[in-house]
TILUM-174249 format. One record per residue (C-alpha): residue number from 1; x, y, z. Coordinates in steps of 0.05 Angstrom, whole numbers, always signed. Each point is the difference from the previous one (the first is absolute). Example, Ala and Ser with C-alpha at 12.3 -4.5 7.8 and 13.67 -1.06 7.14 Angstrom:
+-----+--------+--------+--------+
| num |     c1 |     c2 |     c3 |
+-----+--------+--------+--------+
|   1 |   +246 |    -90 |   +156 |
|   2 |    +27 |    +69 |    -13 |
+-----+--------+--------+--------+
//
This chain:
+-----+--------+--------+--------+
| num |     c1 |     c2 |     c3 |
+-----+--------+--------+--------+
|   1 |  -1609 |   -611 |   +381 |
|   2 |     +8 |     +8 |    -75 |
|   3 |    +33 |    -44 |    -52 |
|   4 |    +41 |    +30 |    -57 |
|   5 |     +6 |    -30 |    -69 |
|   6 |    +69 |    +17 |    -29 |
|   7 |     +9 |     +8 |    -75 |
|   8 |    +61 |    -25 |    -39 |
|   9 |    +35 |    +67 |     -5 |
|  10 |     -3 |    +14 |    +75 |
|  11 |    +24 |    -70 |    +17 |
|  12 |    +58 |     +0 |    -49 |
|  13 |    +24 |    +69 |    +23 |
|  14 |     -2 |    -24 |    +72 |
|  15 |    +38 |    -64 |    -17 |
|  16 |    +53 |    +42 |    -36 |
|  17 |     +7 |    +43 |    +63 |
|  18 |    -20 |    +64 |    -35 |
|  19 |     +0 |    +61 |    +46 |
|  20 |    -65 |    +13 |    +35 |
|  21 |    -35 |    -66 |    -11 |
|  22 |    +18 |    -30 |    +67 |
|  23 |    -27 |    +62 |    +33 |
|  24 |    -63 |     -6 |    -42 |
|  25 |    -14 |    -73 |    +14 |
|  26 |    +21 |     -5 |    +73 |
|  27 |    -57 |    +41 |    +29 |
|  28 |    -50 |    -38 |    -44 |
|  29 |    +27 |    -67 |    +25 |
|  30 |     -8 |    +24 |    +72 |
|  31 |    -72 |    +19 |    -14 |
|  32 |    -22 |    -61 |    -39 |
|  33 |    +21 |    -57 |    -45 |
|  34 |    +38 |    +11 |    -65 |
|  35 |    -23 |    -46 |    -55 |
|  36 |    +15 |    -11 |    -73 |
|  37 |    -40 |    -32 |    -56 |
|  38 |    +23 |    -65 |    -31 |
|  39 |    +12 |    +37 |    -66 |
|  40 |    +45 |    +50 |    +36 |
|  41 |    +39 |    -58 |    +30 |
|  42 |    +10 |    -29 |    -70 |
|  43 |    +22 |    +67 |    -28 |
|  44 |    +52 |     +9 |    +55 |
|  45 |    +27 |    -70 |    -11 |
|  46 |     +4 |    +10 |    -75 |
|  47 |    +38 |    +66 |     +9 |
|  48 |    +51 |    -32 |    +46 |
|  49 |     +5 |    -65 |    -39 |
|  50 |    -13 |    +15 |    -74 |
|  51 |     +7 |    -73 |    -21 |
|  52 |    -57 |    -20 |    +47 |
|  53 |    -62 |    -25 |    -38 |
|  54 |    -67 |     -5 |    +35 |
+-----+--------+--------+--------+
//
């Protein structure tokens, strides 16, 4: 079992339902755990809510 660290670009494209990203991440999720760094989480929140201040 492997864990996969997702970067901001991959995560945002997946959240925006860009073609191919579901197919990319689904097999990885079946194989192991998908994780993100706390900084990635903050970047995603700031992109979706520009007025958010950490």
